[in-house]
C-alpha positions as CSV (number, residue, x, y, z in Angstrom):
1,M,0.1,0.4,0.1
2,Q,1.0,3.5,-0.9
3,W,1.2,5.8,2.1
4,T,2.7,9.3,2.7
5,R,4.5,10.9,5.9
6,R,2.3,12.1,8.7
7,A,3.8,14.0,11.4
8,L,3.3,12.9,14.9
9,L,0.6,14.3,17.4
10,A,2.1,16.2,20.7
11,G,5.2,14.7,19.9
12,T,4.6,11.3,20.6
13,A,4.7,8.0,18.6
14,V,0.8,7.8,19.1
15,G,-0.7,8.6,15.8
16,L,1.3,7.1,13.4
17,S,-0.7,5.2,10.8
18,G,-0.3,4.0,7.0
19,C,1.8,1.0,6.0
20,L,5.1,0.4,7.1
21,S,6.5,-1.6,4.6
22,T,8.2,-0.4,1.3
23,G,11.6,-1.0,-0.5
24,R,14.4,-3.3,0.6
25,S,18.2,-2.3,2.1
26,N,20.8,-4.0,2.7
27,V,22.3,-5.2,6.0
28,A,25.5,-6.4,7.4
29,Y,25.5,-9.5,9.3
30,P,27.6,-10.1,12.2
31,E,30.8,-11.7,12.5
32,T,32.2,-14.0,15.3
33,S,36.0,-13.9,16.3
34,T,37.8,-16.6,18.4
35,G,40.3,-16.1,20.3
36,T,49.2,-23.3,23.5
37,A,52.6,-23.3,24.1
38,A,55.1,-26.0,24.0
39,D,57.1,-26.5,27.6
40,E,60.1,-29.0,27.6
41,P,58.9,-31.8,29.0
42,L,60.2,-34.0,31.6
43,V,60.8,-37.4,31.8
44,D,61.2,-39.2,35.5
45,A,61.5,-42.6,36.2
46,E,59.9,-42.1,39.8
47,T,56.8,-42.1,40.6
48,T,54.9,-39.3,42.6
49,P,56.1,-39.5,46.3
50,A,53.9,-41.2,49.0
51,V,52.3,-39.0,51.6
52,D,54.2,-39.0,54.7
53,E,52.4,-41.7,57.1
54,G,53.3,-39.3,60.0
55,E,50.8,-36.6,59.2
56,E,47.1,-37.2,60.0
57,A,45.1,-36.7,56.4
58,P,42.5,-34.3,56.9
59,Q,38.8,-35.0,57.4
60,Q,37.0,-34.4,53.8
61,A,33.4,-34.1,53.2
62,E,34.4,-35.7,49.1
63,P,36.7,-37.9,48.2
64,T,40.2,-36.4,46.7
65,V,39.8,-35.5,43.4
66,P,43.0,-36.2,41.4
67,N,44.6,-33.4,39.1
68,R,41.7,-31.2,40.0
69,Q,43.0,-28.3,37.8
70,L,43.0,-30.5,35.0
71,A,39.7,-32.3,35.6
72,T,38.0,-28.7,35.6
73,E,39.6,-27.9,31.9
74,V,38.7,-31.5,30.7
75,E,35.3,-31.0,31.7
76,R,35.1,-28.0,29.5
77,V,36.3,-29.3,26.6
78,Y,34.7,-32.7,26.9
79,G,31.2,-31.1,27.6
80,G,31.7,-28.8,24.9
81,I,32.2,-31.5,22.7
82,E,29.3,-33.8,24.1
83,W,26.9,-30.4,23.7
84,F,27.5,-30.5,19.8
85,A,27.4,-34.3,19.9
86,T,23.7,-34.4,21.9
87,D,22.0,-31.0,22.0
88,Y,23.1,-28.5,19.0
89,D,20.6,-29.5,16.9
90,A,17.5,-29.0,19.3
91,S,18.9,-25.8,20.1
92,I,19.5,-24.5,16.8
93,A,16.4,-25.4,16.3
94,T,14.5,-23.1,18.9
95,Y,17.1,-20.6,18.1
96,Q,15.7,-20.4,14.6
97,R,12.2,-20.4,15.6
98,V,12.2,-17.8,17.9
99,L,13.8,-15.6,15.3
100,G,11.0,-16.4,13.0
101,N,8.8,-15.3,15.5
102,A,10.4,-12.1,15.8
103,M,10.5,-11.6,12.1
104,A,6.9,-12.3,12.0
105,T,6.3,-9.5,14.3
106,V,8.1,-6.8,12.6
107,Q,6.7,-7.5,9.4
108,R,2.7,-7.5,11.0
109,V,3.9,-3.8,12.7
110,R,5.3,-2.7,9.3
111,D,2.0,-3.9,7.4
112,A,-0.3,-2.7,10.1
113,A,-2.2,0.9,9.4
114,E,-0.8,2.1,12.6
115,F,2.6,2.9,14.5
116,D,2.3,4.1,18.0
117,A,4.3,3.3,21.0
118,G,2.5,0.2,21.4
119,S,3.6,-0.9,18.1
120,L,7.3,-0.5,19.3
121,Q,6.9,-2.3,22.3
122,L,5.8,-5.4,20.3
123,V,9.0,-5.4,18.5
124,R,11.0,-4.7,21.6
125,R,9.4,-7.5,23.3
126,A,9.8,-10.1,20.7
127,T,13.5,-9.4,19.7
128,D,14.2,-9.4,23.6
129,R,12.5,-13.0,23.7
130,A,15.0,-14.0,20.4
131,V,17.8,-12.5,22.7
132,A,16.9,-14.5,25.4
133,T,16.6,-17.8,23.5
134,A,20.0,-17.1,21.6
135,R,21.7,-16.8,25.1
136,E,19.9,-19.9,27.0
137,E,20.3,-21.9,23.7
138,L,23.6,-20.8,22.2
139,G,25.5,-18.6,25.2
140,G,27.9,-20.9,26.7
141,H,29.2,-21.9,22.7
142,F,28.8,-19.1,20.5
143,G,29.0,-15.3,21.1
144,I,25.9,-14.6,19.3
145,P,23.7,-13.2,22.2
146,G,25.9,-10.2,22.8
147,Q,26.4,-9.0,18.7
148,M,22.3,-9.6,18.9
149,R,21.7,-7.6,21.5
150,E,23.8,-4.5,20.3
151,E,22.7,-4.8,16.9
152,I,19.1,-4.8,18.1
153,D,18.9,-2.1,20.3
154,A,20.7,-0.1,17.5
155,H,17.6,-0.7,15.5
156,I,15.2,0.0,18.2
157,A,17.0,3.1,19.2
158,T,16.8,4.4,15.6
159,V,13.1,3.8,15.7
160,R,12.5,5.6,18.7
161,R,14.4,8.4,17.6
162,F,12.7,8.7,14.4
163,G,9.3,8.2,16.2
164,R,9.6,11.0,17.8
165,R,10.2,13.2,14.7
166,G,7.2,11.7,12.8
167,D,9.6,10.3,10.4
168,L,7.6,7.2,9.0
169,D,9.2,6.5,6.0
170,R,12.5,6.4,8.1
171,I,10.9,4.2,10.6
172,D,9.8,1.7,8.1
173,V,13.6,1.5,6.6
174,E,14.6,0.8,9.8
175,L,12.1,-1.9,10.3
176,E,13.0,-3.4,7.2
177,R,16.8,-3.4,8.2
178,L,15.9,-5.4,11.7
179,Y,13.7,-7.9,9.8
180,E,16.9,-8.6,7.2
181,Y,19.4,-8.6,10.0
182,L,16.9,-11.3,11.8
183,R,16.4,-13.2,8.6
184,G,20.5,-13.4,7.8
185,I,21.2,-14.4,11.5
186,R,18.7,-17.1,11.3
187,S,19.4,-18.2,7.8
188,D,20.9,-21.9,7.2
189,L,24.0,-20.5,5.8
190,F,24.7,-17.9,8.7
191,V,24.1,-21.3,10.6
192,R,26.5,-23.4,8.7
193,R,29.4,-20.8,8.6
194,V,29.1,-18.9,11.9
195,L,27.1,-21.5,14.2
196,S,29.0,-24.5,12.8
197,D,29.0,-27.7,14.2
198,R,31.2,-29.2,11.7
199,Q,34.0,-26.6,11.8
200,I,33.3,-25.0,15.0
201,D,35.3,-21.2,15.3
202,A,34.1,-20.4,18.9
203,R,34.3,-21.2,22.6
204,L,35.3,-24.7,22.0
205,Y,38.4,-24.2,20.0
206,R,39.5,-21.9,22.3
207,H,39.0,-24.2,25.0
208,L,41.1,-27.0,22.7
209,H,43.5,-24.3,21.9
210,D,43.8,-22.1,24.8
211,D,46.0,-19.5,23.3
212,T,48.9,-20.4,25.5
213,L,52.1,-18.7,24.9
214,D,55.7,-19.7,25.6
215,P,57.1,-16.5,27.5
216,E,59.9,-16.5,25.4
217,D,57.9,-16.5,22.3
218,E,58.0,-12.6,21.7
219,D,58.8,-10.9,18.5
220,E,61.8,-8.3,18.4
221,N,59.4,-5.3,19.6
222,G,58.3,-7.6,22.8
223,D,55.4,-8.3,21.7
224,D,54.0,-11.5,21.8
225,E,53.7,-13.4,19.3
226,E,50.1,-15.1,17.9
227,A,49.6,-18.8,19.5
228,D,50.0,-21.4,16.8
229,P,47.0,-22.1,14.3
230,G,45.0,-25.5,15.5
231,L,42.9,-27.9,14.1
232,F,41.3,-30.5,15.8
233,E,39.3,-33.2,14.6
234,L,36.7,-34.5,17.1
235,H,34.5,-37.9,17.5
236,H,32.2,-38.7,20.3
237,S,31.0,-42.0,21.3
238,T,27.3,-40.9,20.0
239,G,28.7,-40.8,16.5
240,Y,29.1,-37.2,16.1
241,A,32.3,-35.6,14.4
242,G,33.7,-32.5,13.6
243,Y,36.5,-30.3,13.1
244,A,37.4,-27.2,16.0
245,Y,39.3,-24.6,13.5
246,S,39.8,-21.2,13.2
247,G,40.7,-20.0,9.8
248,P,39.9,-18.9,6.5
249,R,39.7,-22.2,4.7
250,Y,37.1,-24.5,4.9
251,I,38.1,-28.3,5.0
252,E,36.4,-30.5,1.9
253,R,37.3,-34.3,4.1
254,E,34.4,-35.0,6.3
255,P,35.8,-35.5,9.8
256,F,36.0,-38.8,10.8
257,G,33.2,-39.2,8.3
258,D,31.5,-41.6,6.0
259,D,31.6,-40.1,2.7
260,A,30.1,-41.5,0.0
261,G,32.2,-40.0,-3.0
262,G,35.5,-42.5,-3.6
263,D,36.7,-45.7,-2.7
264,E,38.9,-44.5,-0.4
265,N,37.5,-43.0,3.0
266,E,40.4,-41.4,4.7
267,G,37.7,-40.1,7.8
268,R,36.6,-43.9,8.1
269,E,40.7,-45.1,8.1
270,L,41.3,-42.6,10.8
271,L,38.5,-43.1,13.0
272,A,39.5,-47.1,12.4
273,R,43.1,-46.4,13.6
274,Q,42.1,-44.3,16.7
275,R,39.9,-47.6,17.8
276,T,43.1,-49.6,17.0
277,H,45.3,-46.9,19.4
278,F,42.8,-46.9,22.2
279,D,40.6,-50.0,22.9
280,A,42.9,-51.6,25.0
281,V,42.7,-48.8,27.1
282,G,39.2,-48.3,27.1
283,E,37.3,-49.5,30.3
284,A,33.2,-49.5,29.8
285,T,32.6,-50.2,33.1
286,G,31.0,-47.1,34.8
287,R,31.8,-44.9,31.9
288,T,29.0,-42.5,30.5
289,G,30.9,-41.4,27.3
290,F,34.1,-41.3,25.6
291,A,36.0,-39.1,22.7
292,Y,38.8,-39.0,20.2
293,V,40.6,-35.4,19.8
294,V,43.2,-35.5,17.0
295,S,45.5,-32.2,17.2
296,Y,47.4,-31.4,14.1
297,A,50.1,-29.5,13.5
298,I,49.2,-27.3,10.7
299,P,51.2,-24.5,9.2
300,E,50.4,-20.7,9.4
301,V,47.6,-19.4,7.6
302,A,50.0,-17.6,4.8
303,D,51.4,-21.2,4.1
304,Q,48.6,-23.3,3.9
305,P,47.8,-24.6,0.5
306,T,44.7,-23.9,-1.0
307,D,43.4,-27.6,-1.4
308,F,43.8,-28.0,2.8
309,D,44.5,-31.4,3.8
310,P,44.5,-32.3,7.6
311,L,46.2,-35.5,7.1
312,E,49.4,-34.2,5.0
313,Y,50.4,-32.8,8.3
314,D,51.6,-34.6,11.9
315,R,48.9,-35.5,14.3
316,T,48.6,-36.7,17.6
317,P,45.2,-38.4,19.0
318,L,43.8,-37.7,22.6
319,F,41.3,-40.4,24.1
320,V,39.2,-39.2,26.8
321,Q,36.9,-41.1,29.0
322,R,34.3,-40.0,31.1
323,Y,32.9,-41.8,34.1
324,A,29.9,-41.7,36.7
325,D,31.8,-39.9,39.4
326,V,35.6,-40.3,40.6
327,S,35.3,-43.3,42.3
328,A,34.5,-44.8,38.9
329,A,37.4,-43.4,37.1
330,G,39.8,-44.5,39.8
331,A,38.0,-48.2,39.4
332,A,38.7,-47.8,35.6
333,V,42.4,-47.1,35.6
334,D,42.8,-49.6,38.4
335,A,41.2,-52.3,36.0
336,L,43.3,-51.5,33.0
337,F,46.8,-51.5,35.1
338,D,45.5,-55.1,36.5
339,T,44.7,-56.2,33.3
340,A,46.2,-55.1,29.7
341,V,47.9,-52.2,30.5
342,S,51.5,-51.7,31.9
343,R,53.2,-48.7,33.5
344,E,56.8,-47.8,33.6
345,G,57.8,-44.1,35.3
346,A,56.1,-41.0,34.6
347,Y,56.4,-38.1,32.2
348,S,54.9,-34.7,32.6
349,F,53.3,-32.6,30.1
350,G,54.4,-29.5,32.0
351,R,52.1,-29.0,35.2
352,D,50.7,-32.4,35.3
353,R,52.5,-36.0,35.6
354,W,51.2,-38.7,33.7
355,H,51.7,-42.3,33.6
356,R,54.3,-43.6,31.1
357,V,51.9,-46.8,29.9
358,Y,52.7,-49.6,27.3
359,Y,49.9,-52.1,25.9
360,E,49.2,-54.5,22.7
361,A,47.0,-52.9,19.9
362,G,46.7,-54.2,16.6
363,G,49.4,-56.8,17.6
364,D,51.9,-54.4,18.1
365,V,53.0,-53.0,21.6
366,T,52.0,-49.2,21.8
367,Y,53.5,-46.7,24.3
368,A,51.2,-43.9,25.7
369,F,50.6,-41.7,28.5
370,L,47.6,-41.8,30.8
371,I,46.2,-39.7,33.6
372,Q,43.2,-39.4,35.7
373,A,41.9,-36.3,36.2
374,G,38.6,-36.4,38.8
375,P,36.0,-38.5,36.9
376,Y,38.1,-38.6,33.4
377,V,40.8,-41.1,32.3
378,L,42.9,-39.7,29.6
379,V,45.2,-41.3,27.5
380,A,47.2,-39.0,24.8
381,A,50.0,-39.7,22.1
382,P,49.8,-43.5,21.6
383,S,52.7,-45.0,19.2
384,E,54.8,-48.1,18.6
385,V,58.2,-45.9,19.2
386,A,58.8,-45.9,22.9
387,W,58.7,-42.7,25.0
388,E,62.5,-42.2,25.1
389,E,63.4,-42.9,21.6
390,R,61.0,-40.4,19.9
391,V,62.1,-37.2,18.4
392,D,60.6,-34.3,17.7
393,W,56.7,-35.5,18.4
394,T,55.4,-33.0,20.3
395,D,54.4,-30.3,17.9
396,P,50.7,-31.6,17.6
397,L,50.5,-31.6,21.4
398,D,51.7,-27.8,21.4
399,R,48.1,-27.1,20.3
400,L,46.3,-28.6,22.7
401,W,45.4,-27.0,26.2
402,L,47.3,-30.0,28.0
403,W,50.6,-28.8,27.2
404,R,51.1,-26.2,30.3
405,P,54.0,-24.4,31.7
């Protein structure tokens, strides 16, 4: 419907009338941003010293948590992987549904015969619900809620300002821009690129990588260098697979996938290799889930080829098993040491001391590192090369949060 400008009565938003749907406009969609360093490992032939028997242990309401700080760090990493594996789809569906409702409200206001303070309140309430839903469903994993709040508030403030002036044309333009913004962040393309569960450029990536820098890693001006780029391939026991990666290139190979194209399936072969590496150190009793994390030593972005293939670079896998509680995890470690797994000394990944273990996997002796952290049992860097004979093998681990000074 064609309509003309009308002045506001008494300087308020009451009395704006006419159809508010005109024209089209462009809108810029928000972008997300993302936020390890190596420490020379120490090898010890001795195990952790025993507690002095002369000291009486303090009374505790809860059992002692082995490697408590590491357990906290593992929880945020494993919890993130599990959320993508179990909750992501439903959360995205809810987010898109509520955004669709907000879009419908904005369009109804534009199509209405009048625009007044109540009309603006309708838009405000609908967009507030959208931001609250985004925060509840996605806020712990993506930065979109804060961006939504800032962008929506700017549109609402503009509508209010021009409402006071009685400028209906400008109100309609701003409502259209708000509609287009909501449509953009609701689109499947935006979800696939910015809110992806396949190539995660969000909080889980930062938890895995942790941006830890070597204190000696400074440029000539004394400024910190950026942390080495990280690429992590993920697989959860539910069957979920994805990448956590920050970079301009999209990876064509399906993560741990069942890509139907071609006779060779590198993703499926990589998953089979993890099972060969880790089946012997898996203990199902009391376990609630597990995940494989493969860390790649990829080059700087400027040195990455256009046809980026993770398998061309050195990589090191990590096996994370979660148990019902600390006691169940401890029992799992005891069961492993009583059966298939032998240990010989300890090894420090910086802050934390891991057991050096060996076991048979795929018909060969495999050497790795094992630690309990709260309700988690971690096994890292399995190889047929013994620990003391490895050379230059830590680069992929430098990208993981495990490598602590």
